[in-house]
C-alpha positions, -999 to 999 in steps of 0.1 A, spaced: -124 -492 227 -94 -502 249 -106 -518 282 -90 -492 304 -108 -464 286 -140 -485 286 -139 -488 324 -136 -450 328 -164 -444 303 -186 -469 321 -180 -452 354 -188 -418 338 -220 -431 323 -231 -449 355 -227 -416 375 -250 -400 349 -274 -430 350 -268 -435 312 -250 -469 314 -264 -496 292 -251 -531 283 -213 -534 280 -193 -564 266 -157 -571 276 -135 -589 251 -108 -606 273 -87 -618 244 -84 -584 228 -84 -561 258 -114 -542 243 -148 -531 255 -180 -527 235 -209 -505 245 -243 -515 231 -260 -482 221 -290 -469 203 -288 -455 168 -259 -433 156 -273 -398 154 -265 -364 167 -227 -363 167 -204 -343 146 -178 -356 121 -151 -337 140 -152 -364 167 -136 -389 144 -100 -375 150 -105 -378 187 -118 -414 184 -89 -424 162 -64 -409 187 -81 -428 216 -82 -461 195 -120 -462 196 -139 -477 167 -175 -474 157 -194 -506 150 -220 -513 125 -257 -521 130 -250 -558 140 -228 -573 167 -225 -608 182 -236 -609 218 -222 -632 245 -245 -661 255 -246 -677 289 -224 -705 275 -196 -681 267 -189 -672 303 -159 -694 307 -146 -692 272 -120 -665 279 -132 -646 248 -159 -623 260 -184 -616 288 -210 -592 298 -194 -565 319 -229 -549 324 -258 -571 315 -288 -557 297 -315 -555 324 -343 -538 304 -347 -522 270 -325 -492 278 -297 -484 253 -280 -450 256 -278 -430 225 -245 -434 207 -240 -396 211 -241 -399 249 -215 -427 249 -193 -407 224 -196 -376 245 -184 -396 276 -155 -410 255 -144 -375 246 -148 -362 282 -129 -391 298 -103 -391 270 -95 -355 275 -84 -361 311 
């Protein structure tokens, strides 16, 4: 999702204690939320996601390594500190709530 929206979604999730790992892509102005499995959301959300320029990833992503920190490509915005990953539905609900403002 766009970085500005990602910052607002991260704040929303942090207030609800549901924030997991987040990656910032400096070169593209995008943010990626690392979530649990995709389940429990309705297909009607896709129109909202399209309007907000939010894409859904697949089952695999490339994660930043410690050596990527100065590359200017990506970095951890919020590091994984344990095994917690919010359900994708929780992140999408936050996107819809924040995007409606």
